[in-house]
C-alpha positions in Angstrom: 0.0 0.0 0.0 2.9 2.4 0.9 4.4 1.7 -2.6 1.1 2.4 -4.3 0.7 5.6 -2.5 4.3 6.7 -3.4 3.8 5.8 -7.1 0.4 7.8 -7.2 2.0 10.7 -5.5 5.0 10.7 -7.9 2.6 10.4 -10.9 0.5 13.3 -9.8 3.6 15.5 -9.2 4.8 14.7 -12.8 1.4 15.4 -14.3 1.2 18.6 -12.3 4.6 19.9 -13.5 3.7 19.1 -17.2 0.4 20.9 -16.9 2.1 23.9 -15.3 4.0 24.8 -18.5 3.7 28.5 -19.1 3.3 29.4 -22.8 3.8 33.1 -22.2 7.0 32.5 -20.4 8.2 30.1 -23.2 7.5 32.9 -25.7 9.6 35.3 -23.6 12.4 32.7 -23.5 12.5 32.0 -27.3 12.7 35.7 -27.8 15.4 36.1 -25.2 17.6 33.4 -26.7 16.8 34.5 -30.2 15.7 31.0 -31.3 14.3 32.6 -34.6 17.7 33.5 -35.8 18.2 29.8 -36.8 14.7 28.3 -36.7 12.9 31.2 -38.6 10.6 34.0 -37.5 7.6 31.7 -37.5 9.6 28.6 -36.4 8.4 26.9 -39.7 11.2 28.1 -42.0 14.7 27.5 -40.5 17.6 29.3 -42.1 19.2 25.9 -43.0 17.2 22.9 -44.2 19.1 20.7 -41.7 17.6 22.7 -38.8 14.3 21.4 -37.4 10.9 23.1 -37.8 9.8 23.7 -34.3 6.3 25.2 -34.6 3.6 22.6 -33.8 6.0 19.9 -32.6 4.9 18.1 -29.4 5.8 19.9 -26.2 7.2 16.9 -24.5 9.4 16.1 -27.5 10.8 19.6 -27.6 11.6 19.7 -23.9 13.2 16.2 -24.1 15.3 17.4 -27.1 16.5 20.5 -25.2 17.5 18.4 -22.1 19.4 16.0 -24.4 21.4 19.0 -25.8 22.1 20.1 -22.3 23.3 16.6 -21.3 25.6 16.5 -24.4 27.5 13.5 -25.8 28.9 12.2 -22.5 25.4 11.4 -21.1 23.4 9.8 -23.9 22.4 13.4 -25.1 22.7 15.2 -28.4 25.8 16.7 -29.9 25.5 20.2 -31.3 27.9 23.0 -30.0 25.4 25.8 -30.9 22.5 24.2 -29.1 24.6 23.0 -26.2 25.6 26.6 -25.5 22.0 27.9 -25.9 20.5 25.5 -23.4 23.0 25.7 -20.6 21.3 28.5 -18.7 17.9 26.9 -19.1 16.1 25.0 -16.2 13.9 22.0 -16.8 10.9 24.3 -16.3 12.2 26.8 -18.8 12.6 23.9 -21.4 8.9 22.8 -20.6 7.7 26.4 -21.1 9.6 26.7 -24.4 8.1 23.4 -25.6 4.6 24.5 -24.6 5.0 27.8 -26.5 6.4 26.2 -29.7 3.8 23.4 -29.6 1.0 26.1 -29.5 2.1 27.7 -32.8 0.5 27.0 -36.2 2.5 24.4 -38.0 3.4 23.3 -41.5 4.0 19.9 -40.2 1.8 17.0 -41.3 1.1 13.6 -40.0 0.7 11.0 -42.6 -0.3 7.3 -42.4 
């Protein structure tokens, strides 16, 4: 019973933190860190075709990707010197807020079956 209660409490905490993402704060952060300079003003048209389109991506995927850049190569993360530098000052909450903002934007991405 004690383990079940702990699992439920942990689950509630995780869900609460995910739901607490702040779209307005995410918008301020992408402006502060000038994400549009590489990913395009609308986050749909990056300056280089190898850069991802961010608008409309899933918020959890975006936050996970930012955390992976922060971890870097030594910790099963992603390797990109520019992104590694960009994400270092960000907290996990900041990354969730950025993900929420970018996910809320209109997107040119399509899902096909």
